[in-house]
Every structure is written in structure tokens, then in C-alpha cells.
VOMAR-546025 format. One record per residue (C-alpha): residue in three letters; chain; x, y, z. Coordinates in steps of 0.1 Angstrom, whole numbers. Layout:
<recs>
<rec "ALA" "A" <X Y Z>>
...
</recs>
This chain:
<recs>
<rec "UNK" "A" <78 201 254>>
<rec "UNK" "A" <112 200 236>>
<rec "UNK" "A" <129 212 269>>
<rec "UNK" "A" <111 184 288>>
<rec "UNK" "A" <124 158 263>>
<rec "UNK" "A" <160 172 266>>
<rec "UNK" "A" <157 171 304>>
<rec "UNK" "A" <148 134 302>>
<rec "UNK" "A" <179 127 281>>
<rec "UNK" "A" <201 146 306>>
<rec "UNK" "A" <187 125 334>>
<rec "UNK" "A" <196 94 314>>
<rec "UNK" "A" <231 107 311>>
<rec "UNK" "A" <229 119 275>>
<rec "UNK" "A" <228 157 271>>
<rec "UNK" "A" <216 175 240>>
<rec "UNK" "A" <252 183 232>>
<rec "UNK" "A" <263 147 236>>
<rec "UNK" "A" <234 135 215>>
<rec "UNK" "A" <244 159 187>>
<rec "UNK" "A" <281 147 190>>
<rec "UNK" "A" <272 110 192>>
<rec "UNK" "A" <248 112 162>>
<rec "UNK" "A" <277 106 139>>
<rec "UNK" "A" <287 74 159>>
<rec "UNK" "A" <263 45 154>>
<rec "UNK" "A" <246 29 184>>
<rec "UNK" "A" <250 53 213>>
<rec "UNK" "A" <226 83 212>>
<rec "UNK" "A" <202 65 191>>
<rec "UNK" "A" <197 37 217>>
<rec "UNK" "A" <193 63 244>>
<rec "UNK" "A" <161 76 228>>
<rec "UNK" "A" <142 46 242>>
<rec "UNK" "A" <145 64 276>>
<rec "UNK" "A" <125 93 264>>
<rec "UNK" "A" <92 96 282>>
<rec "UNK" "A" <62 115 271>>
<rec "UNK" "A" <26 114 282>>
<rec "UNK" "A" <16 115 246>>
<rec "UNK" "A" <40 91 229>>
<rec "UNK" "A" <58 59 237>>
<rec "UNK" "A" <91 51 219>>
<rec "UNK" "A" <90 13 213>>
<rec "UNK" "A" <125 10 197>>
<rec "UNK" "A" <155 30 187>>
<rec "UNK" "A" <184 14 169>>
<rec "UNK" "A" <212 23 145>>
<rec "UNK" "A" <209 10 110>>
<rec "UNK" "A" <242 7 91>>
<rec "UNK" "A" <249 22 57>>
<rec "UNK" "A" <239 1 27>>
<rec "UNK" "A" <208 -18 19>>
<rec "UNK" "A" <179 -19 44>>
<rec "UNK" "A" <150 -44 42>>
<rec "UNK" "A" <120 -25 56>>
<rec "UNK" "A" <89 -40 72>>
<rec "UNK" "A" <71 -37 39>>
<rec "UNK" "A" <94 -64 25>>
<rec "UNK" "A" <113 -42 1>>
<rec "UNK" "A" <150 -36 3>>
<rec "UNK" "A" <161 0 -1>>
<rec "UNK" "A" <196 2 -13>>
<rec "UNK" "A" <224 28 -9>>
<rec "UNK" "A" <209 44 22>>
<rec "UNK" "A" <231 63 47>>
<rec "UNK" "A" <235 50 82>>
<rec "UNK" "A" <205 62 102>>
<rec "UNK" "A" <188 60 136>>
<rec "UNK" "A" <154 43 132>>
<rec "UNK" "A" <129 52 159>>
<rec "UNK" "A" <95 35 162>>
<rec "UNK" "A" <68 50 184>>
<rec "UNK" "A" <31 49 192>>
<rec "UNK" "A" <5 74 202>>
<rec "UNK" "A" <-26 63 220>>
<rec "UNK" "A" <-50 48 212>>
<rec "UNK" "A" <-36 32 180>>
<rec "UNK" "A" <-12 54 160>>
<rec "UNK" "A" <22 41 150>>
<rec "UNK" "A" <49 62 134>>
<rec "UNK" "A" <86 60 125>>
<rec "UNK" "A" <113 86 124>>
<rec "UNK" "A" <145 80 104>>
<rec "UNK" "A" <175 103 112>>
<rec "UNK" "A" <208 104 93>>
<rec "UNK" "A" <238 95 114>>
<rec "UNK" "A" <258 121 96>>
<rec "UNK" "A" <253 150 72>>
<rec "UNK" "A" <218 158 83>>
<rec "UNK" "A" <206 188 62>>
<rec "UNK" "A" <187 203 93>>
<rec "UNK" "A" <154 196 76>>
<rec "UNK" "A" <124 173 84>>
<rec "UNK" "A" <104 157 56>>
<rec "UNK" "A" <70 143 66>>
<rec "UNK" "A" <56 120 39>>
<rec "UNK" "A" <20 111 32>>
<rec "UNK" "A" <0 79 26>>
<rec "UNK" "A" <-23 65 -1>>
<rec "UNK" "A" <-59 52 0>>
<rec "UNK" "A" <-70 41 35>>
<rec "UNK" "A" <-33 40 46>>
<rec "UNK" "A" <-28 15 74>>
<rec "UNK" "A" <10 12 68>>
<rec "UNK" "A" <40 34 70>>
<rec "UNK" "A" <53 48 37>>
<rec "UNK" "A" <88 34 36>>
<rec "UNK" "A" <90 39 -1>>
<rec "UNK" "A" <88 77 4>>
<rec "UNK" "A" <110 77 35>>
<rec "UNK" "A" <139 60 18>>
<rec "UNK" "A" <146 87 -9>>
<rec "UNK" "A" <140 115 17>>
<rec "UNK" "A" <166 99 40>>
<rec "UNK" "A" <190 94 10>>
<rec "UNK" "A" <187 132 2>>
<rec "UNK" "A" <198 142 38>>
<rec "UNK" "A" <164 147 54>>
<rec "UNK" "A" <152 133 87>>
<rec "UNK" "A" <119 118 77>>
<rec "UNK" "A" <87 106 94>>
<rec "UNK" "A" <57 86 84>>
<rec "UNK" "A" <27 70 101>>
<rec "UNK" "A" <2 42 96>>
<rec "UNK" "A" <-26 68 104>>
<rec "UNK" "A" <-39 49 134>>
<rec "UNK" "A" <-48 14 120>>
<rec "UNK" "A" <-34 -16 101>>
<rec "UNK" "A" <-40 -24 65>>
<rec "UNK" "A" <-44 -60 77>>
<rec "UNK" "A" <-79 -50 88>>
<rec "UNK" "A" <-93 -58 54>>
<rec "UNK" "A" <-129 -54 66>>
<rec "UNK" "A" <-120 -17 74>>
<rec "UNK" "A" <-136 -21 109>>
<rec "UNK" "A" <-114 8 120>>
<rec "UNK" "A" <-138 32 103>>
<rec "UNK" "A" <-164 24 129>>
<rec "UNK" "A" <-141 35 156>>
<rec "UNK" "A" <-145 73 161>>
<rec "UNK" "A" <-109 77 174>>
<rec "UNK" "A" <-93 58 145>>
<rec "UNK" "A" <-115 76 119>>
<rec "UNK" "A" <-104 109 134>>
<rec "UNK" "A" <-67 99 132>>
<rec "UNK" "A" <-70 89 95>>
<rec "UNK" "A" <-91 119 86>>
<rec "UNK" "A" <-77 147 106>>
<rec "UNK" "A" <-50 143 132>>
<rec "UNK" "A" <-24 116 124>>
<rec "UNK" "A" <0 138 105>>
<rec "UNK" "A" <-1 166 131>>
<rec "UNK" "A" <5 142 159>>
<rec "UNK" "A" <34 124 143>>
<rec "UNK" "A" <50 157 133>>
<rec "UNK" "A" <49 173 167>>
<rec "UNK" "A" <64 141 183>>
<rec "UNK" "A" <90 138 155>>
<rec "UNK" "A" <103 173 161>>
<rec "UNK" "A" <107 165 198>>
<rec "UNK" "A" <127 133 189>>
<rec "UNK" "A" <149 152 165>>
<rec "UNK" "A" <156 179 191>>
<rec "UNK" "A" <166 152 216>>
<rec "UNK" "A" <188 133 192>>
<rec "UNK" "A" <206 161 175>>
<rec "UNK" "A" <204 187 203>>
<rec "UNK" "A" <184 210 180>>
<rec "UNK" "A" <152 208 161>>
<rec "UNK" "A" <148 211 123>>
<rec "UNK" "A" <155 245 107>>
<rec "UNK" "A" <128 238 81>>
<rec "UNK" "A" <101 213 78>>
<rec "UNK" "A" <84 200 46>>
<rec "UNK" "A" <55 177 39>>
<rec "UNK" "A" <51 158 6>>
<rec "UNK" "A" <21 136 -2>>
<rec "UNK" "A" <-1 125 -30>>
<rec "UNK" "A" <-38 114 -32>>
<rec "UNK" "A" <-47 107 5>>
<rec "UNK" "A" <-13 122 12>>
<rec "UNK" "A" <-23 153 -8>>
<rec "UNK" "A" <-54 156 14>>
<rec "UNK" "A" <-31 152 45>>
<rec "UNK" "A" <-10 181 32>>
<rec "UNK" "A" <-41 203 28>>
<rec "UNK" "A" <-53 193 63>>
<rec "UNK" "A" <-20 205 76>>
<rec "UNK" "A" <-22 238 57>>
<rec "UNK" "A" <-58 245 68>>
<rec "UNK" "A" <-58 233 104>>
<rec "UNK" "A" <-22 228 116>>
<rec "UNK" "A" <-3 256 97>>
<rec "UNK" "A" <25 257 123>>
<rec "UNK" "A" <37 222 115>>
<rec "UNK" "A" <53 227 81>>
<rec "UNK" "A" <71 256 63>>
<rec "UNK" "A" <64 241 28>>
<rec "UNK" "A" <39 216 16>>
<rec "UNK" "A" <37 197 -17>>
<rec "UNK" "A" <2 183 -23>>
<rec "UNK" "A" <-1 160 -53>>
<rec "UNK" "A" <-34 149 -68>>
<rec "UNK" "A" <-50 158 -34>>
<rec "UNK" "A" <-80 137 -24>>
<rec "UNK" "A" <-91 167 -3>>
<rec "UNK" "A" <-128 165 -12>>
<rec "UNK" "A" <-128 128 -3>>
<rec "UNK" "A" <-165 124 5>>
<rec "UNK" "A" <-176 138 -28>>
<rec "UNK" "A" <-150 118 -48>>
<rec "UNK" "A" <-165 87 -32>>
<rec "UNK" "A" <-199 99 -45>>
<rec "UNK" "A" <-184 101 -80>>
<rec "UNK" "A" <-176 65 -78>>
<rec "UNK" "A" <-212 57 -69>>
<rec "UNK" "A" <-224 81 -96>>
<rec "UNK" "A" <-211 58 -123>>
<rec "UNK" "A" <-214 25 -105>>
<rec "UNK" "A" <-251 30 -100>>
<rec "UNK" "A" <-255 37 -138>>
<rec "UNK" "A" <-236 5 -147>>
<rec "UNK" "A" <-257 -15 -122>>
<rec "UNK" "A" <-288 -4 -139>>
<rec "UNK" "A" <-274 -7 -174>>
<rec "UNK" "A" <-246 -34 -174>>
<rec "UNK" "A" <-244 -31 -212>>
<rec "UNK" "A" <-229 3 -207>>
<rec "UNK" "A" <-196 -9 -194>>
<rec "UNK" "A" <-166 5 -213>>
<rec "UNK" "A" <-140 -22 -217>>
<rec "UNK" "A" <-104 -14 -223>>
<rec "UNK" "A" <-107 -14 -261>>
<rec "UNK" "A" <-138 8 -258>>
<rec "UNK" "A" <-120 33 -237>>
<rec "UNK" "A" <-90 34 -260>>
<rec "UNK" "A" <-114 39 -290>>
<rec "UNK" "A" <-130 69 -272>>
<rec "UNK" "A" <-96 83 -261>>
<rec "UNK" "A" <-82 81 -297>>
<rec "UNK" "A" <-112 98 -311>>
<rec "UNK" "A" <-110 126 -286>>
<rec "UNK" "A" <-73 131 -292>>
<rec "UNK" "A" <-78 131 -330>>
<rec "UNK" "A" <-105 158 -327>>
<rec "UNK" "A" <-88 181 -302>>
<rec "UNK" "A" <-50 175 -303>>
<rec "UNK" "A" <-31 202 -321>>
<rec "UNK" "A" <-55 231 -313>>
<rec "UNK" "A" <-27 247 -293>>
<rec "UNK" "A" <-2 244 -322>>
<rec "UNK" "A" <13 211 -310>>
<rec "UNK" "A" <4 180 -330>>
<rec "UNK" "A" <12 144 -322>>
<rec "UNK" "A" <10 145 -284>>
<rec "UNK" "A" <-7 115 -269>>
<rec "UNK" "A" <-25 138 -244>>
<rec "UNK" "A" <-43 171 -243>>
<rec "UNK" "A" <-24 201 -231>>
<rec "UNK" "A" <-56 218 -219>>
<rec "UNK" "A" <-88 196 -220>>
<rec "UNK" "A" <-110 226 -212>>
<rec "UNK" "A" <-107 236 -248>>
<rec "UNK" "A" <-118 202 -262>>
<rec "UNK" "A" <-154 197 -275>>
<rec "UNK" "A" <-161 163 -289>>
<rec "UNK" "A" <-196 151 -297>>
<rec "UNK" "A" <-199 115 -286>>
<rec "UNK" "A" <-226 108 -312>>
<rec "UNK" "A" <-198 105 -338>>
<rec "UNK" "A" <-190 72 -322>>
<rec "UNK" "A" <-225 58 -320>>
<rec "UNK" "A" <-229 24 -337>>
<rec "UNK" "A" <-251 23 -368>>
<rec "UNK" "A" <-274 -5 -375>>
<rec "UNK" "A" <-254 -37 -379>>
<rec "UNK" "A" <-221 -23 -366>>
<rec "UNK" "A" <-204 -44 -340>>
<rec "UNK" "A" <-169 -29 -337>>
<rec "UNK" "A" <-151 4 -338>>
<rec "UNK" "A" <-181 22 -323>>
<rec "UNK" "A" <-200 26 -290>>
<rec "UNK" "A" <-235 15 -282>>
<rec "UNK" "A" <-261 39 -269>>
<rec "UNK" "A" <-256 25 -234>>
<rec "UNK" "A" <-219 30 -236>>
<rec "UNK" "A" <-223 66 -248>>
<rec "UNK" "A" <-246 72 -219>>
<rec "UNK" "A" <-218 59 -196>>
<rec "UNK" "A" <-192 82 -211>>
<rec "UNK" "A" <-216 111 -207>>
<rec "UNK" "A" <-221 102 -171>>
<rec "UNK" "A" <-183 102 -164>>
<rec "UNK" "A" <-178 135 -181>>
<rec "UNK" "A" <-208 150 -162>>
<rec "UNK" "A" <-207 167 -128>>
<rec "UNK" "A" <-221 147 -99>>
<rec "UNK" "A" <-253 166 -92>>
<rec "UNK" "A" <-281 167 -67>>
<rec "UNK" "A" <-311 158 -88>>
<rec "UNK" "A" <-335 179 -67>>
<rec "UNK" "A" <-316 211 -62>>
<rec "UNK" "A" <-292 210 -91>>
<rec "UNK" "A" <-263 215 -67>>
<rec "UNK" "A" <-229 206 -81>>
<rec "UNK" "A" <-213 180 -58>>
<rec "UNK" "A" <-182 169 -77>>
<rec "UNK" "A" <-168 177 -112>>
<rec "UNK" "A" <-168 153 -141>>
<rec "UNK" "A" <-137 138 -157>>
<rec "UNK" "A" <-117 156 -184>>
<rec "UNK" "A" <-115 149 -221>>
<rec "UNK" "A" <-83 130 -228>>
<rec "UNK" "A" <-84 109 -196>>
<rec "UNK" "A" <-107 81 -211>>
<rec "UNK" "A" <-82 53 -215>>
<rec "UNK" "A" <-77 51 -177>>
<rec "UNK" "A" <-113 54 -166>>
<rec "UNK" "A" <-117 29 -137>>
<rec "UNK" "A" <-151 44 -131>>
<rec "UNK" "A" <-165 32 -164>>
<rec "UNK" "A" <-150 -3 -161>>
<rec "UNK" "A" <-171 -14 -131>>
<rec "UNK" "A" <-141 -18 -108>>
<rec "UNK" "A" <-153 -35 -76>>
<rec "UNK" "A" <-120 -26 -58>>
<rec "UNK" "A" <-127 11 -64>>
<rec "UNK" "A" <-163 8 -52>>
<rec "UNK" "A" <-151 -8 -20>>
<rec "UNK" "A" <-140 26 -7>>
<rec "UNK" "A" <-174 43 -6>>
<rec "UNK" "A" <-189 10 5>>
<rec "UNK" "A" <-168 9 36>>
<rec "UNK" "A" <-166 46 43>>
<rec "UNK" "A" <-202 54 39>>
<rec "UNK" "A" <-215 21 52>>
<rec "UNK" "A" <-196 23 85>>
<rec "UNK" "A" <-192 61 92>>
<rec "UNK" "A" <-226 73 78>>
<rec "UNK" "A" <-251 45 79>>
<rec "UNK" "A" <-236 24 107>>
<rec "UNK" "A" <-240 -7 86>>
<rec "UNK" "A" <-210 -26 74>>
<rec "UNK" "A" <-233 -44 49>>
<rec "UNK" "A" <-249 -12 36>>
<rec "UNK" "A" <-260 -15 -1>>
<rec "UNK" "A" <-242 11 -22>>
<rec "UNK" "A" <-270 8 -48>>
<rec "UNK" "A" <-294 26 -25>>
<rec "UNK" "A" <-273 58 -22>>
<rec "UNK" "A" <-296 89 -28>>
<rec "UNK" "A" <-277 119 -43>>
<rec "UNK" "A" <-301 142 -25>>
<rec "UNK" "A" <-309 131 11>>
<rec "UNK" "A" <-279 107 15>>
<rec "UNK" "A" <-254 133 1>>
<rec "UNK" "A" <-266 158 27>>
<rec "UNK" "A" <-262 131 54>>
<rec "UNK" "A" <-227 124 43>>
<rec "UNK" "A" <-218 161 44>>
<rec "UNK" "A" <-233 163 79>>
<rec "UNK" "A" <-219 132 95>>
<rec "UNK" "A" <-186 127 77>>
<rec "UNK" "A" <-173 156 55>>
<rec "UNK" "A" <-161 177 85>>
<rec "UNK" "A" <-141 148 98>>
<rec "UNK" "A" <-121 138 67>>
<rec "UNK" "A" <-124 165 40>>
<rec "UNK" "A" <-98 192 35>>
<rec "UNK" "A" <-119 218 16>>
<rec "UNK" "A" <-117 248 39>>
<rec "UNK" "A" <-106 278 19>>
<rec "UNK" "A" <-92 296 49>>
<rec "UNK" "A" <-54 294 45>>
<rec "UNK" "A" <-48 327 62>>
<rec "UNK" "A" <-28 313 92>>
<rec "UNK" "A" <-6 293 69>>
<rec "UNK" "A" <1 323 47>>
<rec "UNK" "A" <6 346 77>>
<rec "UNK" "A" <34 325 91>>
<rec "UNK" "A" <52 324 57>>
<rec "UNK" "A" <41 289 46>>
<rec "UNK" "A" <43 280 9>>
<rec "UNK" "A" <21 255 -8>>
<rec "UNK" "A" <25 238 -42>>
<rec "UNK" "A" <-4 217 -55>>
<rec "UNK" "A" <-1 196 -86>>
<rec "UNK" "A" <-28 176 -105>>
<rec "UNK" "A" <-28 156 -137>>
<rec "UNK" "A" <-52 165 -164>>
<rec "UNK" "A" <-54 127 -171>>
<rec "UNK" "A" <-60 117 -135>>
<rec "UNK" "A" <-78 84 -135>>
<rec "UNK" "A" <-91 85 -99>>
<rec "UNK" "A" <-100 121 -92>>
<rec "UNK" "A" <-116 147 -114>>
<rec "UNK" "A" <-89 171 -128>>
<rec "UNK" "A" <-109 203 -123>>
<rec "UNK" "A" <-115 197 -87>>
<rec "UNK" "A" <-83 215 -76>>
<rec "UNK" "A" <-91 242 -101>>
<rec "UNK" "A" <-125 247 -84>>
<rec "UNK" "A" <-109 248 -50>>
<rec "UNK" "A" <-82 273 -61>>
<rec "UNK" "A" <-109 296 -74>>
<rec "UNK" "A" <-129 293 -42>>
<rec "UNK" "A" <-98 304 -23>>
<rec "UNK" "A" <-95 334 -47>>
<rec "UNK" "A" <-132 343 -43>>
<rec "UNK" "A" <-131 340 -6>>
<rec "UNK" "A" <-103 366 -4>>
<rec "UNK" "A" <-130 392 -9>>
<rec "UNK" "A" <-131 423 -31>>
<rec "UNK" "A" <-142 426 -67>>
<rec "UNK" "A" <-108 423 -84>>
<rec "UNK" "A" <-102 386 -90>>
<rec "UNK" "A" <-68 393 -106>>
<rec "UNK" "A" <-57 412 -75>>
<rec "UNK" "A" <-68 382 -53>>
<rec "UNK" "A" <-49 359 -77>>
<rec "UNK" "A" <-17 379 -70>>
<rec "UNK" "A" <-23 377 -33>>
<rec "UNK" "A" <-29 340 -33>>
<rec "UNK" "A" <1 333 -55>>
<rec "UNK" "A" <23 348 -29>>
<rec "UNK" "A" <19 315 -9>>
<rec "UNK" "A" <-1 290 -30>>
<rec "UNK" "A" <4 279 -66>>
<rec "UNK" "A" <-14 252 -86>>
<rec "UNK" "A" <4 234 -114>>
<rec "UNK" "A" <-18 213 -138>>
<rec "UNK" "A" <1 185 -155>>
<rec "UNK" "A" <-9 179 -192>>
<rec "UNK" "A" <-12 141 -196>>
<rec "UNK" "A" <-4 135 -159>>
<rec "UNK" "A" <-20 106 -142>>
<rec "UNK" "A" <-30 102 -105>>
<rec "UNK" "A" <1 114 -86>>
<rec "UNK" "A" <24 97 -110>>
<rec "UNK" "A" <22 81 -145>>
<rec "UNK" "A" <0 91 -174>>
<rec "UNK" "A" <8 96 -210>>
<rec "UNK" "A" <24 130 -206>>
<rec "UNK" "A" <56 143 -189>>
<rec "UNK" "A" <50 133 -153>>
<rec "UNK" "A" <84 135 -135>>
<rec "UNK" "A" <92 168 -118>>
<rec "UNK" "A" <107 181 -86>>
<rec "UNK" "A" <81 200 -67>>
<rec "UNK" "A" <100 196 -34>>
<rec "UNK" "A" <130 216 -46>>
<rec "UNK" "A" <106 242 -59>>
<rec "UNK" "A" <88 247 -26>>
<rec "UNK" "A" <121 245 -7>>
<rec "UNK" "A" <136 273 -29>>
<rec "UNK" "A" <104 293 -23>>
<rec "UNK" "A" <106 289 15>>
<rec "UNK" "A" <143 294 20>>
<rec "UNK" "A" <152 319 -7>>
<rec "UNK" "A" <119 335 -15>>
<rec "UNK" "A" <120 324 -51>>
<rec "UNK" "A" <85 317 -62>>
<rec "UNK" "A" <82 290 -89>>
<rec "UNK" "A" <74 305 -122>>
<rec "UNK" "A" <75 271 -138>>
<rec "UNK" "A" <86 235 -132>>
<rec "UNK" "A" <100 213 -160>>
<rec "UNK" "A" <84 179 -163>>
<rec "UNK" "A" <101 149 -180>>
<rec "UNK" "A" <85 120 -198>>
<rec "UNK" "A" <109 90 -197>>
<rec "UNK" "A" <106 62 -222>>
<rec "UNK" "A" <83 37 -205>>
<rec "UNK" "A" <84 60 -174>>
<rec "UNK" "A" <118 46 -165>>
<rec "UNK" "A" <147 70 -163>>
<rec "UNK" "A" <172 44 -174>>
<rec "UNK" "A" <154 42 -207>>
<rec "UNK" "A" <161 78 -216>>
<rec "UNK" "A" <141 110 -221>>
<rec "UNK" "A" <111 110 -245>>
<rec "UNK" "A" <102 147 -240>>
<rec "UNK" "A" <102 176 -215>>
<rec "UNK" "A" <75 203 -210>>
<rec "UNK" "A" <71 232 -187>>
<rec "UNK" "A" <44 231 -160>>
<rec "UNK" "A" <29 265 -155>>
<rec "UNK" "A" <12 280 -124>>
<rec "UNK" "A" <-25 283 -129>>
<rec "UNK" "A" <-41 301 -147>>
<rec "UNK" "A" <-11 301 -171>>
<rec "UNK" "A" <-6 274 -196>>
<rec "UNK" "A" <24 262 -217>>
<rec "UNK" "A" <24 277 -252>>
<rec "UNK" "A" <46 265 -281>>
<rec "UNK" "A" <68 292 -295>>
<rec "UNK" "A" <63 279 -330>>
<rec "UNK" "A" <97 266 -338>>
<rec "UNK" "A" <120 238 -326>>
<rec "UNK" "A" <111 203 -314>>
<rec "UNK" "A" <80 201 -294>>
<rec "UNK" "A" <97 174 -273>>
<rec "UNK" "A" <119 201 -256>>
<rec "UNK" "A" <106 224 -229>>
<rec "UNK" "A" <128 253 -240>>
<rec "UNK" "A" <105 258 -270>>
<rec "UNK" "A" <75 266 -248>>
<rec "UNK" "A" <67 295 -226>>
<rec "UNK" "A" <42 300 -198>>
<rec "UNK" "A" <14 324 -210>>
<rec "UNK" "A" <-17 338 -193>>
<rec "UNK" "A" <-50 321 -202>>
<rec "UNK" "A" <-74 347 -190>>
<rec "UNK" "A" <-103 334 -211>>
<rec "UNK" "A" <-104 300 -195>>
<rec "UNK" "A" <-96 315 -161>>
<rec "UNK" "A" <-126 339 -164>>
<rec "UNK" "A" <-148 309 -174>>
<rec "UNK" "A" <-135 289 -144>>
<rec "UNK" "A" <-142 317 -120>>
<rec "UNK" "A" <-177 324 -134>>
<rec "UNK" "A" <-185 287 -131>>
<rec "UNK" "A" <-174 287 -95>>
<rec "UNK" "A" <-195 318 -88>>
<rec "UNK" "A" <-224 299 -103>>
<rec "UNK" "A" <-218 268 -81>>
<rec "UNK" "A" <-218 291 -50>>
<rec "UNK" "A" <-251 306 -61>>
<rec "UNK" "A" <-267 271 -64>>
<rec "UNK" "A" <-256 262 -29>>
<rec "UNK" "A" <-274 293 -17>>
<rec "UNK" "A" <-306 282 -35>>
<rec "UNK" "A" <-303 305 -66>>
<rec "UNK" "A" <-314 293 -100>>
<rec "UNK" "A" <-291 268 -116>>
<rec "UNK" "A" <-267 283 -142>>
<rec "UNK" "A" <-258 265 -174>>
<rec "UNK" "A" <-226 244 -171>>
</recs>
């Protein structure tokens, strides 16, 4: 296909060599890209953008950008994507960037820093427009498939052709970076289109999307039946402070506004139950039941099958689930209503966690979820994957990526899990972020450079033994550094050396945590036995 694209350019009077030469001169080779023809993609515009500030279609102005060639293109039936290519000093790398939520728009905010760093970059709207507030696109099988499975692959293949035509050569290395829905997109690439990218950064991946949507309904139904159980902001803060007071410092570090490892925290909610006559500084029986619901795994009531993990201790202050958030509930309302029940007005209160869960898995999961544990083709071609997830994630359960990682290990075969761990860590590493929120934010150190880590791994063979995360004051770099901490590849955790400020990463080391790892693996083996109809183990 690349040779065909170059032939078209030559016919138009612009050879590959000329395109490479003219890439440093605004206006010529960029405009010629409109003459490209492909049965699978139509280039709708190609123009040179001068150095400086650029006001993108999202209404934001991105400052201090290099001069670049901006190409817009479409793929039938409805996918739009853009490729931005530096006019000079291209680093010979492509960076694909992901989307959030239901997407519907190009991620200019992720393309701009990629371009500024020397990458050619590409993003897509995933086949529909966010202006479709009714989410009618979900009812269209082709558009659902694009959002759920194919959009990133399609844009990536076409982007590489455009780069080859413009520069006279394709990218030497290709990377994908995405969070939430973008994290799911990265996992789709690793599982189903492993030839597209050499390195992938998957942040807070919504890879088990259908079951994450069930988790929203799991709590929403509880609150619909018991509206007195809503946890307002001050209730969530009360619960969070009580959990931190009970569990912070168990690892030798006191004063952190987050838990380094929530798996080690046990806090009896009964301590917060209101006594007779109490009206503040406590939780009612209904509110305690709500908290227990959020902590608990989403479970099939008939079979005991574990459908989705509960949320971690220490994440309470950001629980949208417990606040009766209609905006959050609109996701399963639209997705299940249109794609599963063929009813845009489907009543989410009627969802049955036995028969309806099975129906969702049958009709939808295979189209949008990224939970296949077969990463063999990605590993075989030398691909490298870094996954990150915050322990204080407020939208997705923190242990979901831990469960997935251990399923990958167990599916390697053999009886020696540690040997499987060594094999998997040759191409896939999971970094849990203490106090990290959903993709970004959260009370802990949450700024780190996973792209540089995966790039070093791909290009120099240097596997990341840790990444240093920074907490800026107010999460703004201009305000200065509040603390730094190492992020360690699972199942390792950061351990304090016992001396020096706990605000400095140099005073911590990455240490093996075999006890929690063994418990995680045993739990995953138990979940697998339930899905096969074996007796339910204790969670």
C-alpha cells in the first residue's frame, strides 16, 4: 500500500525524495497530499500550519508549536482522523493518541504535546461526533464497531501511509498513548492489531468496559432503592479520613494523604455508624450499606460469579458511584439500552445481574472489551506494554488491571507462577500508582513519564525497573514539587528505607511483595473456578 501511495505522488509530480526535501519548506509537499488516492481513505485537506500558536477545532489555542503539515482524512462510513507532521526535525517516530469516554472528537490536547516533542501524531473521532448527544451512533453496528474495535487500527495504517508519502519514509518506531477509553484502545491494539505499534502506554484502561458499566448500575440500583444511602461529599470525606487514620503508616510512612497499598487496609465500617441521636460526624445504616456496596465485587447473585472488582480503600473521597451521579449512569443507559436491549429508553433499574449480565457478555462484550489474555503476537514481534493505574481511581476499580495481569500470567501455562511472571515482564509491566486518580489527578504523586520508559524499552532494550512520579503543589508544575515517589512494577511495591524525608523518592526502594501477590493469584484462580461452575471461594 505504501508503494501505491508513493506512485500516486510521483504521478502528481512529487516524488518521495522531493516530499522529504520539501517537508522543511511550508506549503509545497503538504498541499500535494490532497492528491493522494486510496480506496480506503479520502484526504479532505492538507495544509501547512506556521510555527507558533494554533487554534484547534476544539476551540483551544496550543502555543509554541513547531510548523507542521496538518492532514484531515475520512474512512468510510464515518471515521475522521487527523495527522500532524513536523515540517522540520521529525524524530522518525509516530505517536498515536487515544480518546476518553464515548470519544466523538479528535484529541487535540494530546496531539499538541506529541508534535512539540518531535513526533508525527495521529488521532481520530472513532467514527462519530460528540454532537450526537443522544448517542444514536451506538445503534449503528458499523459505528459501534469503529468505537469498540477498529478505529485506532484504521487510522494508524492510513497515517503510516501518509507519513511515507510526505517524508519519503515511514516511521522508524510507532507508539500509542491513551488513558481510560484510550487505555482500552491501547489494549485492543496489543491484543488484536499487534503489528501497529512497537510500544504502548495504557493508562487506567477501561478494557473491561461492559463490566465497568455494570459496576455503575450495581450502586445506582442500590441508591434508587434506598435514596437515604447517598454519600454526600462531606460523608465521603469523613469515610476517607477514617480509613486513612486507621491504615496510613502501616508501611512505615506516616502523614501521606493516600494509601501506598490499599490491599493491606482493613477498616470496619461499623466504627462510623451513628448512635441514637447522632446527626453528624457519622454514617447512617443506609450509608454504610452503600459504602459496603462500592467496596464489594459486582457479583452474579445466582452463580456467585465475580463480574467486576470493588473499589479500594482510600479512594472514598472521589466516589462518583456513591453520589448518585446521573452523568455517570448515562453511559450504561445508552450503551446497554441501544446495543443490548435495542431500546433507547431502556430503564436501567431493570438490569438483572444474572440473565442481563449474560446477555451483555453475549451481545456486546466481544465487540468493545479488551480482555483477551493472548498477547503472544505482540510479544513475539518485540512489542512492549506499560500499563498504569491509580489506587485511588474514581471511575474504575483499581484491582481490575491487577486481575487482568494475573490472568495473563496464569494463561501462560505451567505451575511456576514466578517463572510466568518473569516471562510476562519481558514485554508487559504494570505500575500501580499510590494515590493516583483516573488517568491523572488524585491525592498522590501522579505525574510521570511512561512514554519515555516504553521508548527506552523498545529502542534500547532497557526494561523499566521503576518510574519516578511527582506530586506538584495543586497539581500545577509552576507551583513547585510537593513530593516524589517511585512507581514499581507489579508485584513490587515502594518501601521506605527508614531514613530521610518521605517526600523524596530516593529514600524508597522497589521491593518484592510476594504475600500480596500470592493472594492476588489465588483470588484469580478462585474466580476462574467460579466461572467453570465450581463452588464459590471466600473473597
